[in-house]
Every structure is written in structure tokens, then in C-alpha cells.
C-alpha positions as CSV (number, residue, x, y, z in Angstrom):
1,M,-46.4,28.0,18.6
2,K,-45.0,29.3,15.3
3,K,-41.7,30.1,17.0
4,I,-41.4,26.5,18.2
5,I,-42.0,25.1,14.8
6,V,-39.6,27.5,13.1
7,L,-36.9,26.8,15.7
8,T,-37.4,23.0,15.3
9,L,-37.2,23.3,11.5
10,L,-34.1,25.5,11.9
11,A,-32.4,23.1,14.3
12,G,-33.2,20.2,11.9
13,F,-31.7,22.1,9.0
14,I,-28.5,22.8,11.0
15,I,-28.1,19.2,12.2
16,S,-28.7,18.0,8.6
17,S,-26.1,20.4,7.3
18,N,-23.5,19.4,9.9
19,A,-24.1,15.7,9.0
20,Q,-23.5,16.5,5.3
21,I,-20.4,18.4,6.2
22,S,-19.1,15.6,8.4
23,T,-19.7,13.1,5.6
24,S,-17.9,15.3,3.1
25,N,-15.0,15.7,5.5
26,L,-14.8,11.9,6.0
27,Q,-14.7,11.4,2.3
28,N,-12.0,13.9,1.9
29,V,-9.9,12.3,4.6
30,T,-10.4,8.9,3.0
31,K,-9.4,10.2,-0.4
32,K,-6.2,11.8,1.1
33,V,-5.2,8.5,2.8
34,S,-5.8,6.5,-0.3
35,T,-3.7,9.0,-2.3
36,A,-0.9,8.8,0.3
37,V,-1.0,5.0,0.2
38,S,-0.9,4.9,-3.6
39,S,1.9,7.5,-3.8
40,T,4.1,5.8,-1.3
41,G,3.1,2.3,-2.1
42,F,2.8,1.7,1.7
43,N,-0.4,-0.3,2.4
44,V,-0.2,-1.7,5.9
45,D,-2.9,-4.3,5.5
46,S,-1.3,-5.7,2.3
47,L,2.2,-5.6,3.7
48,K,1.4,-7.3,7.0
49,T,-0.3,-10.1,5.1
50,K,2.6,-10.7,2.8
51,I,5.2,-10.3,5.6
52,M,3.3,-12.7,7.9
53,S,3.1,-15.3,5.1
54,T,6.9,-15.1,4.6
55,L,7.7,-15.1,8.3
56,T,5.4,-17.9,9.1
57,T,7.1,-20.1,6.5
58,K,10.7,-19.1,7.0
59,L,10.6,-19.1,10.9
60,S,8.1,-22.0,11.3
61,L,5.9,-20.0,13.6
62,N,3.4,-21.8,15.8
63,S,-0.1,-20.4,16.2
64,D,0.6,-18.5,19.4
65,Q,3.7,-17.0,17.8
66,K,1.8,-16.0,14.7
67,T,-0.7,-13.9,16.7
68,K,2.1,-12.2,18.7
69,V,4.3,-11.6,15.7
70,L,1.3,-10.2,13.8
71,T,0.7,-7.7,16.6
72,S,4.3,-6.6,16.6
73,V,4.6,-6.3,12.8
74,T,1.3,-4.4,12.6
75,E,2.3,-2.0,15.3
76,F,5.7,-1.5,13.5
77,L,4.0,-0.9,10.1
78,D,1.4,1.5,11.6
79,S,4.2,3.5,13.2
80,K,6.3,3.4,10.1
81,A,3.3,4.6,8.0
82,S,3.1,7.7,10.2
83,I,6.7,8.7,9.4
84,I,7.1,7.4,5.9
85,G,6.7,11.0,4.5
86,L,9.9,12.0,6.2
87,A,11.8,9.7,3.9
88,K,11.4,12.4,1.2
89,T,11.3,15.6,3.2
90,N,13.8,14.9,6.0
91,N,15.7,11.6,5.4
92,N,17.9,12.0,8.5
93,K,14.9,12.3,10.8
94,Y,13.2,9.4,9.0
95,V,16.3,7.2,9.5
96,S,16.5,8.2,13.2
97,K,12.8,7.5,13.9
98,L,13.0,4.2,11.9
99,A,15.9,3.0,14.0
100,G,13.8,3.5,17.1
101,L,10.9,1.7,15.6
102,T,13.1,-1.2,14.5
103,E,14.6,-1.5,18.0
104,K,11.1,-1.7,19.4
105,L,10.1,-4.4,16.9
106,N,13.3,-6.4,17.6
107,S,12.7,-6.2,21.4
108,S,9.2,-7.4,20.9
109,L,10.2,-10.2,18.6
110,K,12.9,-11.4,21.0
111,T,10.2,-12.1,23.6
112,V,8.1,-14.1,21.1
113,L,10.6,-16.0,19.0
114,T,13.2,-18.6,20.2
115,A,16.8,-17.5,20.0
116,Q,17.2,-19.6,16.8
117,Q,14.1,-18.1,15.2
118,F,15.2,-14.6,16.0
119,S,18.7,-15.2,14.6
120,K,17.1,-16.5,11.4
121,F,14.8,-13.5,11.3
122,L,17.8,-11.2,11.4
123,S,19.5,-13.2,8.6
124,L,16.4,-12.6,6.4
125,K,17.4,-8.9,6.1
126,P,17.9,-8.1,2.5
127,S,21.2,-6.5,1.6
128,T,19.4,-3.6,0.0
129,N,15.9,-2.1,0.2
130,T,14.2,-3.8,-2.7
131,S,10.5,-3.7,-3.6
132,S,10.7,-7.4,-4.7
133,N,11.4,-8.5,-1.1
134,V,8.5,-7.6,1.2
135,L,10.7,-8.1,4.3
136,S,12.6,-4.9,3.2
137,Q,9.7,-3.0,4.9
138,L,10.8,-4.4,8.3
139,F,14.4,-3.3,7.9
140,Y,14.5,-0.1,5.7
């Protein structure tokens, strides 16, 4: 009987320790992600909100288009977030991967937007990558 009680207490201790370790690991990961966002200035949630506000106004998106464009923009930004570090460590690789992501975004938008809207979207590309123009995130 004593063995069962000791084993039960030992198992409870091990489970409790693992839960604390997992919580600690989760907090560390969250801290690293927050640090990466603050150091790169690349916050997908903030960017997609600002980009959608601009695109909705400039392209006169209807409600169905808003949903589909939001999905495309979010997928693009999430993918870009995964390669953004390459911009500093291996710029050629970053440019190459970004070109592929941009092509995928454009293909997706072509199926959602009218030809006139898509043409206008392309005309919204800033001449340079500027932090003052949120649409730069879709092109650079």
C-alpha cells in the first residue's frame, strides 16, 4: 500500500513539474516572438488591419471581396513573417522568396478583384519601401 501511495505522489510530482516546464517554455517562446516583432517592426495583426483599411477604401471592395482579400493578405503576411529575418542575413534569398510570395498574392488577388481593381492595386505600389506607406509591406 505504501508503494502505491509513494508512486502516486511521485507521478503527481513529475506531472506537476512537466506542467511548470511547459508553461515556462511557452512563456519563453512568447517572449522571443514579441522580441522578434518589436525588433523587425513586423506585426501581422496590426499590418493586416491597416492594409485592409487602405485597400477597402482605395479599391472600393465589397463585403465578399473584403473577406477574400483579407485571407490573401493574411496568408501573404504570415508567410513574409517567416522569411523576414533573411532580409538581414541573406538578402538575395529573401528577395527570391519574397518574389514567390508576391506572385502567389497577385494570383490570388486576380481571382478576387475585377481587372480594374487589380490594375489599381498594382498602381498603389510605392516607388520605394517606406515605413509611412503600409502598402509597402505587400510589395517590398
